[in-house]
N, C-alpha and C positions, 0 to 999 in steps of 0.2 A: 502493499500499500504506498502510497505517496501522498505527503502529507505539504500542503503549499503554506498553509499558515494553521496554528492551532484553532482549531473550533472552541466555540463560545462555551463557555461552562453551564453546565444547568444551575438554576440558583440554588446556590449553598454548596455547589460541587466541585472538584477539581480539577486543575488544567489537567490536560493528558502529560503522562509521565514520560513521555519520547519528544526530541525534538524536532522540529517540521526540518524539510528538505531542503527548502528554500527561503532564506530571511532577503528582503530587500530595503530596500530604502528610496524614497519618492515623493514627489511634489504634487500639486497638479495637472503635471504633465502625463502623467499617467492614464488621463481619460484619453488620450491619443491613441497610446498601446490598446486599450480595452475598447475602444472604438474601433480597430483596425486601421487608421490612420497611418502607422507608422508598424515595422516588425518588432520583434521583440530583439533584434539584433539592433537594429536602429534605434531602439531606445536604450538600450545598453552603452552603445557607442555615443551617441550622442549627450549623455547625460540624463537623459528623462528619468531612468532608473539605475539605483547605484545596485548590486549583487554584491550585501554584505556578508552572505556565507552560505555556500550549498553551490549546486550545478545551475549555471545560467541557463541551460539548454531549458529546465523546466518553466521559464519565465513566459514563453510560448501558450505553456496547458495555462498556467495562471491566464493569459489574455483571453483565451478560447474561454474558457469555465467563467469569467465574468463579462466576455461579449455583449451587449446589448444591441440590436439592428436599429441604426437609426431611422429606418423606414417602419419600423414596426409599429401598428398602433396601439397601443398601452392604454387607451381610455375609450372604452366603449361606448 
């Protein structure tokens, strides 16, 4: 199992006993990665995202997991 970030603990619960596979630092520019405007490689090389620890290749999976298609109609 690959963990990209620790899940939120249940109320009164504890954090997982294992470390995440990827730790990143990013500012508001991460929106460009999640929107699909830039690739994970571009985000890293352009300083949009900094890999603090782990395999930077997992950043692509992160972006795909949180991607929201800008053309999606979210309001019915």
